[in-house]
C-alpha positions in Angstrom: -13.0 3.6 13.5 -14.4 1.6 10.6 -17.8 0.6 9.3 -19.9 -2.3 8.1 -22.7 -2.4 5.4 -25.4 -5.0 6.2 -27.9 -6.7 3.9 -30.8 -9.0 4.7 -30.6 -12.3 2.9 -33.0 -15.3 2.5 -30.1 -17.8 1.9 -27.2 -17.0 4.2 -25.1 -20.0 3.5 -25.3 -19.6 -0.3 -24.5 -15.9 -0.1 -21.6 -16.6 2.3 -20.1 -19.3 -0.1 -20.5 -16.9 -3.1 -18.6 -14.0 -1.5 -15.9 -16.4 -0.1 -15.4 -17.7 -3.7 -14.6 -14.1 -5.0 -11.9 -13.5 -2.3 -13.7 -12.4 0.8 -12.9 -14.0 4.2 -15.0 -14.4 7.3 -14.3 -11.6 9.7 -17.0 -12.5 12.3 -19.7 -15.2 12.3 -22.7 -15.3 14.7 -26.0 -17.1 14.6 -27.9 -16.1 11.5 -25.4 -13.4 10.6 -21.9 -13.3 9.0 -19.6 -10.4 8.4 -17.2 -10.8 5.5 -13.9 -8.9 4.9 -12.4 -7.9 1.5 -9.4 -5.7 2.1 -10.7 -3.0 4.4 -14.3 -3.5 3.2 -16.6 -5.1 5.8 -19.8 -6.6 4.4 -22.5 -8.2 6.6 -25.4 -10.5 5.8 -28.2 -11.5 8.2 -30.8 -14.2 7.6 -34.3 -12.8 7.1 -37.6 -13.4 5.5 -36.9 -10.6 3.1 -33.9 -9.9 0.8 -32.4 -6.4 0.3 -31.1 -5.7 -3.2 -30.8 -1.9 -3.4 -27.5 -0.2 -4.3 -24.3 -1.6 -5.7 -21.7 -3.6 -3.9 -18.4 -2.4 -5.3 -15.0 -4.2 -4.9 -12.0 -2.2 -6.1 -8.5 -3.4 -6.9 -5.1 -1.8 -7.5 -4.7 -2.6 -11.2 -6.6 -3.4 -14.4 -4.9 -6.8 -14.4 -6.5 -7.7 -11.1 -9.9 -6.6 -12.4 -9.3 -8.8 -15.5 -8.4 -11.7 -13.2 -11.7 -11.3 -11.3 -13.6 -11.2 -14.6 -12.1 -14.5 -15.8 -13.3 -16.1 -12.6 -16.8 -14.6 -12.9 -17.2 -14.7 -16.7 -20.3 -16.8 -16.5 -22.2 -14.3 -14.4 -20.6 -11.1 -15.6 -23.0 -8.7 -17.4 -20.3 -7.6 -19.9 -16.5 -7.5 -20.3 -14.4 -5.0 -18.4 -14.1 -1.6 -19.9 -12.9 1.9 -19.2 -15.4 4.5 -17.9 -14.1 7.9 -19.0 -16.7 9.8 -16.9 -15.5 8.3 -13.6 -12.0 7.4 -14.8 -12.3 3.7 -13.8 -12.0 0.3 -15.3 -14.8 -2.0 -14.4 -17.4 -4.7 -15.0 -20.7 -5.7 -13.3 -22.2 -9.0 -12.2 -25.0 -10.2 -10.0 -24.7 -12.3 -6.8 -27.0 -15.3 -6.2 -29.8 -13.1 -4.9 -29.5 -10.7 -7.9 -27.7 -7.9 -6.1 -25.6 -5.8 -8.4 -21.9 -6.1 -7.7 -19.1 -4.2 -9.4 -15.4 -4.9 -9.8 -13.2 -1.9 -10.6 -9.9 -0.2 -10.4 -9.4 3.6 -10.4 -7.3 5.0 -13.2 -5.8 7.8 -11.1 -3.9 8.0 -7.9 -5.9 7.6 -4.7 -5.6 8.8 -1.1 -4.8 6.1 1.5 -7.2 3.1 1.7 -5.2 0.0 2.5 -5.9 -2.0 5.7 -2.8 -3.1 7.8 -2.5 -6.6 6.4 -2.9 -5.5 2.8 -0.4 -2.7 3.3 2.2 -5.1 4.7 1.7 -7.9 2.1 1.4 -5.7 -1.0 4.2 -3.2 -0.5 6.7 -3.4 -3.4 10.1 -1.8 -4.1 9.6 0.6 -7.0 12.5 1.5 -9.3 10.6 3.2 -12.1 8.3 6.2 -11.7 5.7 8.1 -13.6 5.9 11.8 -14.5 3.4 13.0 -11.9 4.9 15.3 -9.2 4.4 14.5 -5.6 2.1 17.1 -4.0 3.4 18.9 -0.9 0.2 18.1 0.9 0.7 14.3 0.4 4.3 14.6 1.7 3.1 16.5 4.8 0.5 13.8 5.5 3.2 11.2 5.3 5.5 13.1 7.6 2.7 13.6 10.1 2.4 9.8 10.4 6.2 9.3 10.5 6.6 11.5 13.6 5.1 8.6 15.5 7.9 6.3 14.6 9.2 4.6 17.7 12.7 5.4 19.1 14.9 4.3 22.0 13.7 6.1 25.2 11.6 8.3 22.9 14.7 10.1 21.8 13.2 11.0 18.4 16.7 11.1 17.0 15.6 10.7 13.3 14.9 13.4 10.7 14.2 13.6 7.0 15.9 15.5 4.2 13.7 16.0 1.0 15.7 16.2 -2.2 14.2 17.9 -5.3 17.2 19.2 -7.1 17.8 17.2 -10.3 21.6 17.5 -10.2 21.7 16.3 -6.7 19.4 13.4 -7.5 21.7 12.5 -10.4 24.8 12.7 -8.2 23.2 10.4 -5.6 22.1 8.0 -8.3 25.7 7.7 -9.6 27.2 6.5 -6.3 26.3 2.8 -6.4 25.7 2.1 -10.1 22.5 0.2 -10.8 21.6 -0.1 -7.1 21.2 3.7 -6.7 20.1 4.4 -10.3 16.3 4.7 -9.3 17.1 7.9 -7.5 17.4 9.7 -10.8 14.1 8.3 -12.1 12.0 9.7 -9.3 10.7 13.3 -9.0 12.1 13.5 -5.4 14.1 11.5 -2.9 14.1 11.5 0.9 17.1 10.8 3.1 16.3 9.3 6.5 18.9 10.2 9.0 19.6 10.1 12.8 21.6 12.0 15.3 23.9 10.0 17.6 24.0 12.8 20.2 20.3 12.2 20.8 20.3 8.4 21.1 22.8 5.6 21.7 20.5 3.5 19.4 20.5 6.0 16.6 21.2 3.4 13.9 18.1 1.4 14.9 16.1 4.6 15.3 17.0 5.7 11.8 16.2 2.3 10.2 12.8 2.1 12.0 11.9 5.6 10.9 13.0 4.8 7.3 10.7 1.7 7.2 7.9 3.8 8.8 8.4 6.3 5.9 8.4 3.6 3.3 5.2 2.0 4.5 3.4 5.3 5.0 4.4 6.3 1.4 2.9 3.1 0.1 -0.2 3.8 2.1 -0.6 7.1 0.2 0.1 5.5 -3.2 3.8 6.4 -3.5 6.5 4.0 -4.4 9.9 3.9 -2.7 13.0 1.7 -2.8 15.5 1.1 0.0 18.9 2.2 -1.3 21.4 0.7 1.0 25.0 1.8 1.8 24.3 5.5 1.5 25.9 6.4 4.9 28.7 8.0 2.9 30.6 11.2 3.1 29.6 12.2 -0.5 25.9 11.9 0.5 26.4 13.9 3.6 28.3 16.7 1.8 25.7 16.9 -1.0 22.8 17.1 1.5 24.4 19.2 4.3 24.2 16.3 6.8 26.8 16.4 9.6 29.4 13.7 9.0 28.8 12.1 12.4 25.1 11.6 11.7 23.8 8.3 10.3 22.0 8.0 6.9 19.8 4.9 7.1 18.8 5.2 3.4 18.1 7.6 0.6 14.9 6.4 -1.1 13.4 7.6 -4.4 9.8 8.7 -4.0 7.1 8.9 -6.7 4.1 7.4 -8.2 4.9 4.0 -9.6 5.2 3.6 -13.4 4.2 0.0 -12.8 3.7 -2.2 -9.7 5.8 -5.4 -10.0 4.4 -8.8 -9.2 5.2 -10.3 -5.8 8.3 -12.4 -5.7 8.1 -15.9 -4.2 8.2 -16.0 -0.4 9.2 -18.7 2.0 6.5 -20.7 3.7 5.7 -19.4 7.2 6.9 -22.6 8.9 10.3 -22.3 7.2 11.2 -19.0 9.0 9.9 -19.8 12.6 11.9 -21.4 15.4 10.7 -22.0 18.9 13.0 -22.2 22.0 11.2 -24.3 24.6 
């Protein structure tokens, strides 16, 4: 389930154009009414003889840099420069829309519970190789695993399982196995090995890889960074973690709150990666 906040507006077209200019998209448009989407925020405006201005429309971003970018685009209508608010632990600024509604642009300066919509989650996930000092709470891990148990498998074999690694010496050992490629494992508070059992599925490799990506996406949904460390299906890994030698290790990923979220790398254009067989 989701929700929509509606406002009455005297100038629907002007309001629509304004919110499109600050990054919203049209989610649904009907006669005399438009619903705009900004991340997972649905905001509706309906044409009326009156105009509602109560409350504050708040858009929030992942980082201070994104708030600063929004400010540069809205400098002419911003009420003041962005600043930190110690009371609410946010970084924000205010502006007014064309009908004088108060709008706020902010980012939270502390970790959040899950909020991404599906498209945002898939587009904004990043590989994280450096982590902050904050420990990963057990309740967050259990919420992630609760989602991961719905990872699909061949014939619903459910052949995958997860091994949580907290011991620092073990993390350092795993980090040493592949040089720079596995080094992030020693920088995170924990790591998770995603494994699968060939006795439960003839497609255990695929099952394990799907479960690993399920875990990586769900971790990002809950504000945690990961990094796919490849080529960890090794006897040293299995001996260190008590994994049977015939089982498959899809990856051992570091898990923690990102020290910094890297910028997105350049991607191919969509048309460059699609082929049609007629």
